[in-house]
C-alpha positions as CSV (number, residue, x, y, z in Angstrom):
1,M,-141.8,-64.6,140.9
2,W,-142.7,-62.5,137.9
3,V,-144.7,-63.7,134.8
4,F,-144.7,-62.3,131.3
5,R,-147.6,-63.3,129.2
6,L,-148.5,-62.9,125.5
7,R,-152.1,-63.5,124.8
8,E,-154.5,-63.1,121.9
9,L,-151.9,-63.7,119.3
10,P,-153.1,-64.0,115.8
11,K,-153.7,-67.5,114.4
12,R,-150.6,-67.6,112.2
13,S,-148.5,-67.1,115.3
14,L,-149.5,-70.5,116.8
15,V,-146.8,-72.2,114.7
16,W,-144.2,-69.8,116.1
17,T,-145.6,-70.4,119.7
18,G,-145.2,-74.2,119.4
19,G,-141.7,-73.8,118.0
20,L,-140.7,-71.6,121.0
21,A,-142.0,-74.3,123.4
22,A,-140.1,-77.0,121.6
23,L,-136.9,-74.9,121.6
24,A,-137.4,-74.3,125.4
25,C,-137.8,-78.0,126.1
26,G,-134.6,-79.0,124.2
27,C,-132.2,-76.1,124.4
28,T,-130.3,-77.2,127.6
29,T,-130.1,-81.0,127.6
30,P,-128.2,-82.1,130.8
31,E,-124.7,-83.4,130.1
32,T,-124.5,-87.1,130.7
33,R,-121.2,-88.2,132.1
34,S,-119.8,-91.5,133.2
35,P,-119.1,-91.9,137.0
36,L,-116.0,-90.0,138.0
37,T,-113.0,-92.1,138.8
38,A,-110.6,-92.1,141.7
39,P,-107.6,-94.3,142.5
40,V,-108.2,-97.6,144.1
41,P,-105.8,-100.3,145.2
42,G,-105.0,-103.1,142.8
43,P,-105.7,-106.7,143.4
44,R,-102.7,-107.1,145.7
45,A,-100.7,-104.7,147.8
46,T,-98.1,-106.2,150.1
47,A,-95.8,-104.6,152.6
48,T,-92.8,-105.3,150.5
49,R,-94.2,-104.5,147.0
50,P,-97.2,-102.3,146.8
51,V,-99.2,-102.2,143.6
52,P,-99.8,-98.9,141.8
53,A,-103.3,-97.4,142.0
54,G,-105.7,-97.9,139.1
55,P,-109.2,-96.7,138.2
56,I,-112.1,-97.6,140.4
57,Q,-113.8,-100.8,139.6
58,Q,-115.8,-103.3,141.4
59,A,-113.9,-105.9,143.4
60,A,-113.8,-109.5,142.2
61,Y,-117.2,-110.5,143.6
62,Q,-119.7,-112.8,142.1
63,K,-123.4,-112.4,143.1
64,P,-124.5,-115.5,145.0
65,A,-127.0,-117.9,143.5
66,P,-130.5,-117.7,144.9
67,P,-130.7,-119.5,148.3
68,T,-132.3,-122.9,148.2
69,G,-132.7,-123.1,151.9
70,S,-130.8,-121.6,154.8
71,D,-130.4,-124.9,156.6
72,Q,-129.4,-127.0,153.6
73,P,-125.8,-128.0,153.8
74,V,-123.5,-127.5,150.9
75,A,-122.2,-130.4,148.9
76,A,-118.6,-130.3,150.3
77,A,-117.5,-128.1,153.2
78,P,-114.2,-126.3,152.6
79,T,-111.2,-127.2,154.7
80,G,-108.3,-124.9,153.7
81,V,-107.9,-121.2,154.3
82,D,-108.1,-120.4,150.6
83,D,-111.3,-122.4,150.3
84,F,-112.9,-120.5,153.1
85,V,-111.8,-117.1,151.6
86,R,-113.2,-118.1,148.2
87,L,-116.4,-119.2,149.8
88,A,-116.7,-115.8,151.6
89,V,-116.1,-113.9,148.4
90,E,-118.8,-115.8,146.7
91,R,-121.5,-116.1,149.3
92,N,-121.0,-113.5,152.1
93,P,-124.1,-111.3,152.4
94,R,-121.9,-108.3,153.4
95,L,-120.4,-108.3,150.0
96,A,-123.8,-108.7,148.3
97,R,-125.0,-105.7,150.3
98,A,-122.0,-103.6,149.4
99,N,-122.5,-104.6,145.7
100,L,-126.1,-103.5,145.8
101,A,-125.0,-100.2,147.4
102,I,-123.0,-99.5,144.2
103,D,-126.1,-100.1,142.1
104,A,-128.1,-97.8,144.4
105,A,-125.5,-95.1,144.0
106,R,-125.5,-95.5,140.2
107,G,-129.2,-95.1,140.2
108,R,-128.9,-91.8,142.2
109,H,-126.3,-90.7,139.7
110,V,-128.7,-91.3,136.8
111,Q,-131.6,-89.6,138.6
112,A,-129.5,-86.5,139.5
113,G,-129.0,-85.8,135.8
114,L,-132.6,-86.2,134.6
115,Y,-134.3,-83.1,133.3
116,P,-137.6,-81.9,134.9
117,N,-140.7,-83.3,133.2
118,P,-142.9,-80.9,131.3
119,E,-146.3,-80.0,132.7
120,V,-149.6,-80.3,130.8
121,A,-152.5,-78.3,132.1
122,V,-156.0,-77.1,131.0
123,N,-157.2,-73.7,132.2
124,W,-160.8,-72.5,131.8
125,D,-161.2,-68.9,132.8
126,E,-164.2,-66.5,133.1
127,I,-166.8,-69.2,133.3
128,G,-170.3,-67.7,133.6
129,D,-169.2,-64.2,132.4
130,R,-172.5,-62.3,131.8
131,S,-170.9,-60.3,129.0
132,S,-170.8,-63.5,127.0
133,S,-173.9,-64.9,125.5
134,D,-173.0,-68.5,126.2
135,R,-171.1,-67.7,129.4
136,L,-168.4,-70.3,128.5
137,G,-165.5,-67.9,129.1
138,I,-161.9,-68.6,127.8
139,L,-160.5,-72.2,127.5
140,T,-156.8,-72.8,127.3
141,A,-156.1,-76.3,126.3
142,P,-153.5,-77.6,126.2
143,K,-151.1,-75.5,128.2
144,L,-147.5,-76.8,128.2
145,T,-144.9,-75.7,130.8
146,Q,-141.2,-76.6,130.8
147,T,-138.6,-75.6,133.4
148,I,-135.2,-74.8,132.1
149,V,-132.5,-75.7,134.6
150,T,-129.7,-73.0,134.7
151,G,-126.3,-72.8,136.3
152,K,-125.3,-76.3,135.3
153,K,-127.2,-77.6,138.4
154,L,-127.8,-81.1,136.9
155,T,-124.1,-81.5,136.0
156,L,-123.1,-80.4,139.5
157,A,-125.6,-82.8,141.1
158,Q,-124.3,-85.6,139.0
159,A,-120.7,-84.8,140.2
160,V,-121.9,-85.2,143.8
161,A,-123.6,-88.5,143.0
162,A,-120.5,-89.8,141.0
163,R,-118.4,-89.4,144.1
164,E,-120.9,-91.5,146.0
165,I,-120.4,-94.2,143.4
166,D,-116.7,-94.0,144.0
167,Q,-117.2,-94.3,147.8
168,A,-119.6,-97.2,147.4
169,T,-117.1,-99.0,145.2
170,L,-114.3,-98.4,147.7
171,E,-116.5,-99.7,150.5
172,L,-117.0,-102.9,148.5
173,V,-113.2,-103.3,148.2
174,A,-112.8,-102.6,151.9
175,E,-115.5,-105.1,152.8
176,R,-113.9,-107.7,150.6
177,Y,-110.5,-107.6,152.3
178,A,-111.9,-107.1,155.8
179,I,-113.9,-110.3,155.3
180,A,-110.8,-112.1,154.0
181,G,-108.8,-111.0,157.0
182,S,-111.6,-112.1,159.4
183,V,-112.0,-115.5,157.7
184,R,-108.2,-116.1,157.9
185,S,-108.1,-115.1,161.5
186,A,-111.1,-117.4,162.3
187,F,-109.4,-120.2,160.3
188,Y,-106.2,-120.1,162.3
189,E,-108.1,-119.9,165.5
190,A,-109.7,-123.2,164.6
191,L,-106.4,-124.6,163.4
192,A,-104.6,-123.7,166.6
193,L,-107.4,-125.3,168.7
194,Q,-107.3,-128.4,166.4
195,K,-103.5,-128.7,166.8
196,R,-103.9,-128.2,170.6
197,A,-106.2,-131.2,170.6
198,E,-103.6,-133.2,168.7
199,I,-100.9,-132.2,171.2
200,L,-103.1,-133.0,174.2
201,D,-104.0,-136.4,172.6
202,H,-100.3,-137.2,172.2
203,L,-99.6,-136.1,175.8
204,A,-102.5,-138.2,177.1
205,K,-100.9,-141.2,175.4
206,L,-97.6,-140.5,177.0
207,A,-99.4,-140.2,180.3
208,D,-101.1,-143.5,179.8
209,E,-97.7,-145.1,179.1
210,A,-96.3,-143.4,182.2
211,V,-99.2,-144.8,184.3
212,S,-98.7,-148.2,182.8
213,N,-95.0,-148.2,183.6
214,G,-95.8,-146.8,187.1
215,K,-98.2,-149.7,187.7
216,T,-95.5,-152.2,186.9
217,L,-93.0,-150.4,189.2
218,L,-95.6,-150.2,191.9
219,D,-96.3,-153.9,191.8
220,A,-92.6,-154.5,192.0
221,S,-92.3,-152.2,195.0
222,Q,-90.0,-149.9,193.1
223,L,-92.4,-146.9,193.1
224,A,-94.1,-145.2,196.0
225,R,-97.9,-145.1,196.1
226,L,-97.8,-141.3,196.2
227,D,-95.7,-141.1,193.0
228,Y,-98.1,-143.4,191.3
229,V,-101.1,-141.3,192.3
230,Q,-99.3,-138.2,190.9
231,L,-98.9,-140.1,187.6
232,E,-102.7,-140.8,187.5
233,I,-103.5,-137.1,188.3
234,E,-101.2,-136.0,185.5
235,R,-103.0,-138.3,183.1
236,E,-106.5,-137.2,184.2
237,R,-105.4,-133.6,183.8
238,F,-104.4,-134.2,180.2
239,R,-107.6,-136.1,179.5
240,A,-109.8,-133.4,181.0
241,E,-108.0,-130.7,178.9
242,L,-108.4,-132.8,175.8
243,L,-112.1,-133.4,176.4
244,S,-112.6,-129.6,176.9
245,V,-110.8,-128.8,173.7
246,K,-112.9,-131.4,171.8
247,R,-116.0,-129.8,173.1
248,E,-114.8,-126.4,171.9
249,L,-113.9,-127.5,168.4
250,P,-117.5,-127.7,167.0
251,G,-118.3,-124.2,168.1
252,V,-115.1,-122.9,166.5
253,Y,-115.9,-124.6,163.3
254,R,-119.4,-123.1,163.3
255,R,-118.0,-119.7,163.9
256,L,-115.6,-120.1,161.0
257,A,-118.4,-121.0,158.7
258,A,-120.5,-118.1,159.9
259,V,-117.6,-115.6,159.4
260,A,-117.2,-116.9,155.9
261,G,-120.9,-116.1,155.3
262,A,-122.1,-119.7,154.9
263,H,-123.2,-120.9,158.3
264,A,-124.3,-124.3,156.9
265,A,-120.8,-125.1,155.5
266,I,-119.5,-126.4,158.8
267,P,-116.2,-128.4,158.3
268,A,-115.5,-131.6,160.2
269,S,-111.9,-130.4,160.4
270,V,-109.5,-127.9,158.8
271,T,-106.3,-128.5,157.0
272,G,-103.4,-126.2,157.3
273,T,-99.9,-125.6,158.7
274,F,-98.1,-123.1,160.9
275,E,-95.1,-123.2,158.6
276,G,-94.2,-120.2,156.4
277,L,-95.4,-117.3,158.6
278,P,-95.3,-114.1,156.5
279,E,-92.8,-111.5,157.4
280,Y,-93.9,-108.0,158.0
281,E,-92.1,-104.8,159.0
282,A,-94.0,-102.2,161.0
283,D,-93.0,-99.1,159.1
284,V,-93.5,-100.7,155.7
285,V,-96.9,-102.0,156.6
286,R,-98.1,-98.7,158.0
287,E,-96.9,-96.8,154.9
288,A,-98.6,-99.3,152.6
289,V,-101.9,-99.3,154.5
290,L,-102.0,-95.5,154.6
291,A,-101.2,-95.3,150.9
292,Y,-103.5,-97.9,149.5
293,H,-106.3,-98.8,152.0
294,P,-109.8,-98.1,150.6
295,Q,-110.9,-96.2,153.7
296,V,-108.1,-93.6,153.2
297,R,-109.0,-93.3,149.5
298,S,-112.7,-93.0,150.4
299,A,-111.9,-90.2,152.8
300,H,-110.1,-88.3,150.0
301,V,-113.0,-89.0,147.7
302,G,-115.3,-87.6,150.4
303,I,-113.4,-84.3,150.2
304,E,-114.1,-84.2,146.4
305,R,-117.7,-85.0,147.0
306,A,-118.0,-82.2,149.7
307,R,-116.4,-79.7,147.3
308,A,-118.9,-80.7,144.6
309,A,-121.7,-80.3,147.1
310,V,-120.5,-76.8,147.9
311,A,-120.5,-75.9,144.2
312,R,-124.0,-77.4,143.8
313,A,-125.3,-75.4,146.8
314,E,-123.7,-72.2,145.4
315,A,-125.4,-72.7,142.1
316,E,-128.9,-73.1,143.7
317,P,-129.7,-69.4,143.9
318,I,-129.4,-69.1,140.1
319,P,-133.0,-69.0,139.2
320,N,-134.5,-71.6,136.8
321,V,-136.7,-70.4,134.0
322,S,-140.1,-71.7,133.3
323,V,-141.7,-71.2,129.8
324,Y,-145.1,-72.1,128.7
325,T,-147.3,-72.1,125.7
326,G,-150.9,-72.9,125.1
327,F,-153.9,-72.9,122.7
328,V,-156.7,-70.5,123.7
329,R,-160.4,-70.7,122.7
330,Q,-162.3,-67.5,123.5
331,F,-166.0,-68.3,123.3
332,E,-167.1,-64.6,123.7
333,N,-165.1,-63.4,120.7
334,K,-165.4,-66.7,118.9
335,S,-161.7,-66.7,118.3
336,Y,-158.8,-69.1,118.5
337,D,-155.6,-67.6,120.0
338,G,-152.3,-68.6,121.4
339,A,-150.5,-67.9,124.6
340,V,-146.9,-67.9,125.6
341,G,-145.2,-66.9,128.9
342,I,-142.0,-67.0,130.9
343,A,-141.5,-67.1,134.7
344,M,-138.6,-67.2,137.1
345,P,-138.1,-66.8,140.9
346,V,-136.3,-63.7,142.1
347,P,-133.7,-64.7,144.8
348,V,-134.4,-61.8,147.3
349,W,-134.7,-63.5,150.7
350,N,-133.8,-67.1,150.1
351,R,-130.4,-67.3,148.4
352,N,-129.7,-70.8,149.8
353,Q,-127.3,-69.3,152.3
354,G,-128.1,-71.8,155.0
355,N,-127.4,-74.8,152.8
356,I,-124.2,-73.2,151.5
357,Q,-122.9,-72.7,155.0
358,A,-123.8,-76.3,155.9
359,A,-122.0,-77.6,152.7
360,K,-118.9,-75.7,153.6
361,A,-119.0,-77.1,157.1
362,E,-119.3,-80.6,155.7
363,L,-116.3,-79.9,153.5
364,G,-114.3,-79.1,156.6
365,M,-115.5,-82.2,158.3
366,A,-114.5,-84.3,155.3
367,I,-111.0,-82.8,155.4
368,Q,-110.7,-83.7,159.1
369,S,-112.0,-87.2,158.5
370,V,-108.9,-88.0,156.4
371,G,-106.6,-87.6,159.4
372,Q,-109.1,-89.5,161.6
373,V,-109.2,-92.4,159.2
374,E,-105.4,-92.5,158.9
375,N,-105.0,-92.4,162.7
376,E,-107.5,-95.2,163.2
377,L,-105.8,-97.4,160.5
378,A,-102.4,-96.6,162.0
379,A,-103.7,-97.7,165.4
380,R,-105.1,-100.9,164.0
381,V,-101.8,-101.7,162.3
382,A,-99.8,-101.0,165.5
383,T,-102.1,-103.2,167.5
384,A,-102.0,-106.1,165.0
385,Y,-98.2,-105.8,164.5
386,Q,-97.6,-105.7,168.2
387,S,-99.5,-109.0,168.7
388,Y,-97.8,-110.4,165.6
389,A,-94.2,-109.5,166.6
390,A,-94.6,-110.6,170.2
391,A,-96.3,-113.9,169.4
392,R,-93.8,-114.6,166.6
393,A,-90.8,-114.0,168.9
394,R,-92.3,-116.1,171.7
395,A,-93.1,-119.0,169.3
396,A,-89.5,-118.8,167.9
397,V,-88.1,-119.2,171.4
398,Y,-90.2,-122.2,172.1
399,Q,-89.5,-123.9,168.8
400,K,-85.8,-123.3,168.7
401,E,-84.9,-123.4,172.4
402,L,-87.4,-124.6,174.8
403,I,-89.1,-127.5,173.0
404,P,-85.8,-129.2,171.9
405,R,-84.4,-128.9,175.4
406,A,-87.6,-130.1,177.0
407,E,-87.7,-133.2,174.7
408,E,-84.0,-133.9,175.4
409,T,-84.6,-133.6,179.2
410,Y,-87.6,-135.9,179.0
411,K,-85.8,-138.6,177.1
412,L,-82.7,-138.4,179.3
413,S,-84.8,-138.5,182.5
414,L,-86.8,-141.4,181.2
415,A,-83.7,-143.3,180.2
416,A,-82.0,-142.5,183.6
417,F,-85.0,-143.8,185.5
418,R,-85.1,-147.0,183.5
419,G,-81.5,-147.4,184.4
420,G,-82.3,-146.9,188.1
421,Q,-80.4,-143.7,188.5
422,F,-83.2,-141.5,190.1
423,E,-86.9,-141.5,190.9
424,Y,-89.8,-141.3,188.6
425,L,-91.0,-137.9,189.9
426,K,-88.3,-136.2,187.8
427,V,-89.7,-138.0,184.7
428,I,-93.1,-136.5,185.5
429,Q,-91.6,-133.0,185.9
430,A,-89.8,-133.4,182.5
431,Q,-93.0,-134.6,180.9
432,R,-95.0,-131.7,182.3
433,A,-92.3,-129.2,181.1
434,L,-92.4,-130.7,177.6
435,A,-96.2,-130.5,177.5
436,E,-96.3,-126.9,178.6
437,A,-93.6,-125.9,176.0
438,Q,-95.6,-127.6,173.2
439,L,-98.9,-126.1,174.2
440,E,-97.4,-122.6,174.7
441,A,-95.7,-122.8,171.3
442,N,-98.9,-123.8,169.7
443,R,-100.8,-120.9,171.4
444,A,-98.1,-118.4,170.3
445,L,-98.2,-119.6,166.7
446,G,-101.9,-119.3,166.6
447,E,-101.8,-115.7,167.9
448,A,-99.1,-114.8,165.4
449,W,-101.0,-116.2,162.5
450,R,-104.2,-114.5,163.6
451,A,-102.4,-111.2,163.9
452,A,-100.8,-111.8,160.5
453,A,-104.2,-112.5,159.0
454,E,-105.5,-109.1,160.2
455,L,-102.4,-107.5,158.7
456,S,-103.1,-109.3,155.4
457,G,-106.6,-107.8,155.3
458,L,-105.2,-104.3,155.9
459,L,-102.6,-104.8,153.2
460,L,-105.3,-106.0,150.7
461,E,-103.5,-109.3,150.1
462,D,-105.3,-111.7,147.8
463,W,-102.9,-114.6,147.8
464,W,-101.9,-115.3,151.4
465,P,-99.7,-116.4,153.0
466,G,-97.7,-117.5,149.9
467,P,-97.2,-115.7,146.6
468,R,-99.7,-115.8,143.8
469,P,-99.6,-119.2,142.1
470,A,-98.1,-119.3,138.6
471,P,-100.7,-119.8,135.9
472,V,-100.8,-123.2,134.3
473,T,-100.0,-123.0,130.7
474,P,-101.0,-125.9,128.5
475,P,-98.3,-127.5,126.5
476,V,-98.0,-126.3,123.0
477,P,-98.5,-129.2,120.5
478,P,-95.7,-129.7,118.0
479,P,-96.5,-128.5,114.5
480,A,-98.1,-131.0,112.2
481,K,-95.8,-132.5,109.6
482,K,-96.6,-131.7,106.0
483,D,-96.8,-134.5,103.6
484,K,-94.2,-134.3,100.9
485,A,-95.3,-134.1,97.3
486,P,-94.7,-137.3,95.4
């Protein structure tokens, strides 16, 4: 570092010295820019009709009200899938954390563009000098120093921080739809278990009726004791299965509330249907996810951020300039003088070459991360679609083929037995076949809906499974009649 000083200026030069310092402090004000923008998915992107990209903005998220107590239940627990998704968007701590991460990134963006503060110092030199009668030396007070940032370093630093805002915003969008998909999956898990309980309850009632009829036949010596015992075993099996499902339901409801982000909002039951399963195509879903998913967009923004970091690292060797000015009182000469100086580092050994190399390596890593993210998302889509397609096909076979035939077989066997055509054991077999068909269809539908829920989160679907509801427009009142002039 070299320093150039001007000392012992005449008194009239003090005004010029102060003006030079003021000019140095204000000649290179950092450029203030708004956060850079990058494309982000719109509010809804489906497999059949993706929405064009728009500027980055925060997802539709409302900050939750201050908690009044973690164990205090809400006024009314939600019951429908849309109710739970709405609750998750309003109260889930993951979204609150992601929203605060955006505020933190904005703060770093502001800080990156702030100019260095000036320094104020007091120097007292040559104290006790014997050549001076009072030995008070030379007093410089005040001494003002300002660093002038060169090479557009502040602008380049803000460019890096602006990309961080973009990535934090995209992370909020990704969290929002990931939570929506998780809530929908947990909801249909609860709904499938709830419907399983309903099916088992119906089958238990049929078994009770079968045991009652068997008792009548046993008393009339028209049914063997062995067949009657099998009827009782079948009834107890249904009862045990029903009891097990009922004990599982509270835990599933609690998990649904916890996934939604409000563990105290435990529903007594959920309301929903397995009708209207959304239709997805594998290739269309994969293309839409890779085109619009926030993680892919965040990876591309990461490349821009890494390039901005390389530019910032390459600008670092450009030396900043420090200028100073001061008021000098020389007690030996009984004079009042001014001082002004300039200093700058000379980049001889440290030219920031290590950080430049690291920044370029991070740029290469950012470029490779795009392919990694795309492969991971494609794998998630493939896994979810595989489960969705297989479960949907299996459920369709049970609903269209097996259950109607099992019901017909059960009714025919029961009517034939009442007519005395064959033994009651065939009725039991037909009843068991009907029960297994209904339970398997319910399980397949639950798996299909859970996989579809995961696909909905990857596709950034707000309104699911149906289309966006049409807005309600209030009726337009008729124009008021004007009174005719008499």
